[in-house]
C-alpha positions as a Python dict, from the first residue, in 0.01 Angstrom:
ca = {
    (1, 'M'): (0, 0, 0),
    (2, 'R'): (-215, -210, -234),
    (3, 'N'): (88, -421, -323),
    (4, 'L'): (65, -573, 27),
    (5, 'N'): (-249, -752, -91),
    (6, 'T'): (-36, -964, -325),
    (7, 'I'): (169, -1136, -54),
    (8, 'H'): (91, -1297, 279),
    (9, 'L'): (233, -1141, 596),
    (10, 'N'): (346, -1482, 720),
    (11, 'G'): (566, -1512, 415),
    (12, 'L'): (728, -1177, 484),
    (13, 'R'): (782, -1279, 847),
    (14, 'A'): (953, -1598, 730),
    (15, 'L'): (1183, -1404, 495),
    (16, 'D'): (1272, -1159, 772),
    (17, 'A'): (1341, -1432, 1029),
    (18, 'V'): (1561, -1637, 796),
    (19, 'G'): (1748, -1324, 687),
    (20, 'R'): (1815, -1212, 1046),
    (21, 'L'): (1891, -1550, 1197),
    (22, 'G'): (2070, -1713, 905),
    (23, 'S'): (1900, -2052, 899),
    (24, 'L'): (1564, -2220, 853),
    (25, 'Q'): (1596, -2395, 1189),
    (26, 'A'): (1659, -2072, 1383),
    (27, 'A'): (1372, -1903, 1204),
    (28, 'A'): (1143, -2198, 1280),
    (29, 'D'): (1236, -2181, 1649),
    (30, 'E'): (1158, -1808, 1664),
    (31, 'L'): (829, -1837, 1475),
    (32, 'G'): (718, -2151, 1659),
    (33, 'V'): (661, -2363, 1347),
    (34, 'S'): (841, -2647, 1170),
    (35, 'V'): (1142, -2608, 942),
    (36, 'G'): (930, -2736, 655),
    (37, 'A'): (666, -2470, 717),
    (38, 'V'): (927, -2193, 709),
    (39, 'S'): (1077, -2333, 391),
    (40, 'Q'): (736, -2339, 223),
    (41, 'Q'): (660, -1983, 337),
    (42, 'V'): (993, -1862, 194),
    (43, 'I'): (931, -2035, -139),
    (44, 'K'): (577, -1898, -160),
    (45, 'A'): (689, -1545, -67),
    (46, 'E'): (964, -1549, -331),
    (47, 'A'): (709, -1656, -591),
    (48, 'Q'): (466, -1383, -488),
    (49, 'L'): (744, -1122, -497),
    (50, 'G'): (875, -1250, -827),
    (51, 'Q'): (1224, -1231, -682),
    (52, 'V'): (1477, -1486, -554),
    (53, 'I'): (1564, -1368, -203),
    (54, 'F'): (1794, -1653, -96),
    (55, 'E'): (2048, -1875, -264),
    (56, 'R'): (2038, -2232, -133),
    (57, 'T'): (2398, -2333, -66),
    (58, 'A'): (2588, -2591, 135),
    (59, 'R'): (2651, -2313, 389),
    (60, 'G'): (2280, -2244, 423),
    (61, 'M'): (2047, -1968, 304),
    (62, 'I'): (2251, -1679, 159),
    (63, 'A'): (2073, -1359, 60),
    (64, 'T'): (2107, -1253, -302),
    (65, 'E'): (2203, -899, -392),
    (66, 'A'): (1838, -810, -452),
    (67, 'G'): (1742, -1008, -144),
    (68, 'R'): (1965, -800, 82),
    (69, 'L'): (1775, -485, -17),
    (70, 'V'): (1441, -652, 49),
    (71, 'L'): (1555, -794, 383),
    (72, 'H'): (1688, -457, 500),
    (73, 'A'): (1352, -295, 425),
    (74, 'L'): (1165, -580, 595),
    (75, 'D'): (1383, -547, 904),
    (76, 'E'): (1298, -176, 931),
    (77, 'G'): (931, -242, 859),
    (78, 'F'): (889, -510, 1124),
    (79, 'A'): (1074, -292, 1376),
    (80, 'R'): (816, -20, 1319),
    (81, 'L'): (530, -270, 1346),
    (82, 'S'): (676, -391, 1674),
    (83, 'A'): (698, -32, 1795),
    (84, 'A'): (334, 26, 1703),
    (85, 'V'): (231, -276, 1908),
    (86, 'S'): (440, -152, 2203),
    (87, 'I'): (282, 193, 2183),
    (88, 'A'): (-67, 47, 2164),
    (89, 'S'): (-1, -171, 2468),
    (90, 'R'): (124, 114, 2689),
    (91, 'K'): (-140, 146, 2959),
    (92, 'D'): (50, 261, 3266),
    (93, 'D'): (118, 635, 3263),
    (94, 'T'): (270, 606, 3609),
    (95, 'I'): (590, 437, 3481),
    (96, 'L'): (852, 658, 3313),
    (97, 'T'): (1129, 478, 3125),
    (98, 'I'): (1447, 683, 3081),
    (99, 'S'): (1748, 592, 2867),
    (100, 'V'): (2078, 754, 2970),
    (101, 'A'): (2449, 683, 2943),
    (102, 'P'): (2583, 494, 3249),
    (103, 'V'): (2828, 773, 3340),
    (104, 'F'): (2550, 1034, 3342),
    (105, 'A'): (2329, 806, 3550),
    (106, 'A'): (2600, 722, 3804),
    (107, 'R'): (2765, 1064, 3841),
    (108, 'W'): (2471, 1301, 3817),
    (109, 'L'): (2121, 1155, 3789),
    (110, 'V'): (2085, 873, 4044),
    (111, 'C'): (2185, 1079, 4349),
    (112, 'R'): (1904, 1327, 4269),
    (113, 'L'): (1617, 1087, 4200),
    (114, 'D'): (1483, 1101, 4555),
    (115, 'R'): (1393, 1466, 4493),
    (116, 'F'): (1195, 1371, 4182),
    (117, 'A'): (1016, 1099, 4381),
    (118, 'E'): (922, 1351, 4650),
    (119, 'R'): (773, 1586, 4391),
    (120, 'H'): (605, 1316, 4181),
    (121, 'P'): (528, 1017, 4403),
    (122, 'E'): (274, 898, 4145),
    (123, 'I'): (550, 829, 3888),
    (124, 'K'): (774, 524, 3909),
    (125, 'L'): (1106, 555, 3727),
    (126, 'R'): (1264, 281, 3519),
    (127, 'L'): (1626, 358, 3426),
    (128, 'D'): (1788, 204, 3118),
    (129, 'A'): (2161, 280, 3145),
    (130, 'T'): (2317, 225, 2803),
    (131, 'T'): (2556, 394, 2563),
    (132, 'N'): (2334, 299, 2268),
    (133, 'L'): (2124, 572, 2113),
    (134, 'V'): (1774, 428, 2135),
    (135, 'S'): (1477, 551, 1934),
    (136, 'P'): (1178, 610, 2165),
    (137, 'A'): (947, 551, 1869),
    (138, 'L'): (1075, 196, 1832),
    (139, 'C'): (1083, 77, 2196),
    (140, 'D'): (928, 138, 2538),
    (141, 'V'): (1167, 423, 2630),
    (142, 'D'): (978, 745, 2702),
    (143, 'I'): (1274, 984, 2702),
    (144, 'G'): (1651, 967, 2663),
    (145, 'I'): (1938, 1199, 2750),
    (146, 'R'): (2237, 1187, 2517),
    (147, 'V'): (2555, 1386, 2447),
    (148, 'G'): (2630, 1490, 2090),
    (149, 'T'): (2555, 1755, 1834),
    (150, 'G'): (2180, 1697, 1847),
    (151, 'K'): (2169, 1579, 1487),
    (152, 'W'): (2024, 1229, 1511),
    (153, 'A'): (1786, 1078, 1259),
    (154, 'D'): (1426, 986, 1346),
    (155, 'V'): (1423, 1143, 1696),
    (156, 'K'): (1337, 1482, 1840),
    (157, 'A'): (1642, 1638, 2010),
    (158, 'E'): (1599, 1926, 2257),
    (159, 'L'): (1904, 2094, 2409),
    (160, 'L'): (1943, 2061, 2785),
    (161, 'L'): (2302, 2177, 2842),
    (162, 'Q'): (2593, 2296, 2631),
    (163, 'Q'): (2892, 2088, 2734),
    (164, 'E'): (3200, 2265, 2870),
    (165, 'V'): (3524, 2099, 2981),
    (166, 'F'): (3783, 2197, 3241),
    (167, 'P'): (4066, 2034, 3436),
    (168, 'V'): (3990, 1876, 3775),
    (169, 'C'): (4230, 1733, 4030),
    (170, 'S'): (4261, 1666, 4401),
    (171, 'P'): (4289, 1964, 4640),
    (172, 'E'): (4648, 1860, 4717),
    (173, 'M'): (4748, 1878, 4351),
    (174, 'A'): (4555, 2200, 4295),
    (175, 'A'): (4756, 2369, 4572),
    (176, 'K'): (5068, 2341, 4354),
    (177, 'L'): (4911, 2531, 4062),
    (178, 'K'): (4968, 2904, 4024),
    (179, 'K'): (4898, 2963, 3655),
    (180, 'P'): (4731, 2760, 3373),
    (181, 'A'): (5067, 2645, 3229),
    (182, 'D'): (5136, 2466, 3559),
    (183, 'I'): (4879, 2205, 3449),
    (184, 'L'): (5155, 2069, 3225),
    (185, 'T'): (5355, 1970, 3533),
    (186, 'L'): (5080, 1729, 3644),
    (187, 'P'): (5029, 1376, 3505),
    (188, 'A'): (4718, 1356, 3288),
    (189, 'I'): (4442, 1096, 3314),
    (190, 'I'): (4293, 1039, 2970),
    (191, 'D'): (3942, 923, 2881),
    (192, 'G'): (4005, 707, 2575),
    (193, 'H'): (3641, 737, 2463),
    (194, 'A'): (3614, 1115, 2495),
    (195, 'M'): (3480, 1309, 2197),
    (196, 'F'): (3732, 1588, 2256),
    (197, 'S'): (4103, 1626, 2336),
    (198, 'W'): (4305, 1840, 2578),
    (199, 'E'): (4365, 2085, 2293),
    (200, 'V'): (4006, 2211, 2339),
    (201, 'W'): (4092, 2345, 2685),
    (202, 'M'): (4455, 2436, 2606),
    (203, 'R'): (4336, 2666, 2329),
    (204, 'E'): (4092, 2838, 2564),
    (205, 'A'): (4369, 2881, 2824),
    (206, 'G'): (4612, 3031, 2573),
    (207, 'L'): (4827, 2716, 2562),
    (208, 'S'): (4737, 2586, 2217),
    (209, 'G'): (4966, 2305, 2103),
    (210, 'A'): (5078, 2212, 2455),
    (211, 'T'): (5022, 1851, 2559),
    (212, 'P'): (5018, 1719, 2917),
    (213, 'V'): (5213, 1404, 3000),
    (214, 'T'): (4980, 1103, 3011),
    (215, 'R'): (4983, 883, 3320),
    (216, 'H'): (4672, 665, 3277),
    (217, 'V'): (4427, 597, 2993),
    (218, 'F'): (4085, 452, 3075),
    (219, 'N'): (3792, 369, 2850),
    (220, 'D'): (3540, 500, 3103),
    (221, 'A'): (3500, 856, 3230),
    (222, 'S'): (3391, 739, 3575),
    (223, 'L'): (3720, 555, 3620),
    (224, 'C'): (3908, 868, 3516),
    (225, 'L'): (3720, 1069, 3775),
    (226, 'D'): (3791, 815, 4049),
    (227, 'A'): (4161, 825, 3961),
    (228, 'A'): (4159, 1205, 3980),
    (229, 'I'): (3985, 1195, 4320),
    (230, 'A'): (4253, 949, 4436),
    (231, 'G'): (4521, 1206, 4349),
    (232, 'Q'): (4664, 1015, 4053),
    (233, 'G'): (4654, 1307, 3812),
    (234, 'V'): (4444, 1571, 3642),
    (235, 'M'): (4159, 1495, 3401),
    (236, 'L'): (3946, 1697, 3164),
    (237, 'A'): (3591, 1679, 3300),
    (238, 'W'): (3256, 1838, 3225),
    (239, 'Q'): (2973, 1981, 3435),
    (240, 'T'): (2755, 1675, 3499),
    (241, 'L'): (3051, 1443, 3550),
    (242, 'A'): (3237, 1643, 3812),
    (243, 'A'): (2962, 1844, 3987),
    (244, 'F'): (2909, 1612, 4285),
    (245, 'A'): (3281, 1565, 4360),
    (246, 'L'): (3338, 1941, 4328),
    (247, 'A'): (3049, 2019, 4561),
    (248, 'E'): (3188, 1776, 4820),
    (249, 'G'): (3539, 1923, 4790),
    (250, 'R'): (3695, 1597, 4674),
    (251, 'L'): (3799, 1768, 4351),
    (252, 'V'): (3902, 2119, 4256),
    (253, 'A'): (3862, 2294, 3920),
    (254, 'P'): (4160, 2533, 3913),
    (255, 'F'): (4164, 2865, 3723),
    (256, 'G'): (3791, 2867, 3639),
    (257, 'I'): (3861, 2837, 3265),
    (258, 'R'): (3592, 2633, 3085),
    (259, 'A'): (3600, 2546, 2717),
    (260, 'P'): (3298, 2463, 2498),
    (261, 'T'): (3330, 2134, 2312),
    (262, 'G'): (3062, 2190, 2049),
    (263, 'F'): (2860, 1908, 2203),
    (264, 'G'): (2563, 1921, 2436),
    (265, 'H'): (2331, 1714, 2652),
    (266, 'Y'): (2000, 1663, 2471),
    (267, 'F'): (1659, 1527, 2559),
    (268, 'I'): (1563, 1258, 2306),
    (269, 'T'): (1197, 1181, 2244),
    (270, 'A'): (989, 1028, 1965),
    (271, 'E'): (966, 1257, 1665),
    (272, 'G'): (613, 1384, 1602),
    (273, 'A'): (464, 1203, 1903),
    (274, 'R'): (245, 1360, 2169),
    (275, 'E'): (446, 1430, 2483),
    (276, 'P'): (275, 1280, 2789),
    (277, 'K'): (253, 1467, 3118),
    (278, 'K'): (505, 1236, 3290),
    (279, 'V'): (770, 1330, 3030),
    (280, 'K'): (695, 1701, 3066),
    (281, 'D'): (720, 1672, 3443),
    (282, 'F'): (1054, 1494, 3420),
    (283, 'K'): (1198, 1751, 3179),
    (284, 'T'): (1089, 2039, 3401),
    (285, 'W'): (1250, 1876, 3705),
    (286, 'I'): (1575, 1797, 3519),
    (287, 'R'): (1608, 2158, 3404),
    (288, 'E'): (1567, 2282, 3761),
    (289, 'E'): (1828, 2036, 3888),
    (290, 'M'): (2063, 2136, 3607),
    (291, 'D'): (2030, 2502, 3709),
    (292, 'G'): (2154, 2400, 4052),
    (293, 'T'): (2454, 2223, 3899),
    (294, 'L'): (2544, 2521, 3681),
    (295, 'A'): (2535, 2747, 3987),
    (296, 'L'): (2854, 2569, 4101),
    (297, 'F'): (3036, 2712, 3800),
    (298, 'R'): (2919, 3072, 3813),
}
């Protein structure tokens, strides 16, 4: 790291800001200095690096080929510095920040949080509902729950639940079904963002190659579930999505045939970091709650 002694940090910050924001003015606004000061820092940094990072054009500052490599590395480096500052500033062990997909939060997690609060009144929960895979090492998120294969870079992934899928429909529709092939007589509600197709379940049910007739396509699994509850068709659901509606009797899972998708729900934490007690407590509670959900399918 001795090469860092040859260049000022302010110069690197100026290069990074101009590269991200695309102009001297935007970089000056972010850094709280004048346009002239940013320009001088960029010129000085280029001289210290011995490399032209930006071409000066009528369209503004355009990164050179070599500059793009430098800027990419700077972007990653400053992100890690920012994460280090965030970690150092964490003082409140009573706040647990959780990142989960909105559908998991709405259909499974939120309705159970009162039980966590009863067990751990000293911990306040902060829920970040997003489909983005966040890296706990680079932000203030303590733990995430994500669906996938568990092979994500720069995070520790710990399996919570192997995902299985199965048809669900209203009790009225389910009453018409006598055998698995009867599913093909019902209109299908399709989740356009699903990571699997109906073939996954059809193969498990001995109906490989059969395709249900599509009625609706939504880009959100919660909307699909609401449509199924309303009696508009049959959808392919999974344990955490359908558990509450099944327990209430608003949906039925006919035939009891469940098909593994090859995906799973995983805990996501910072790789190599010490796991605080609040995270351990949350994971223990989630596993107990998940056991209760899985009991519905035994």
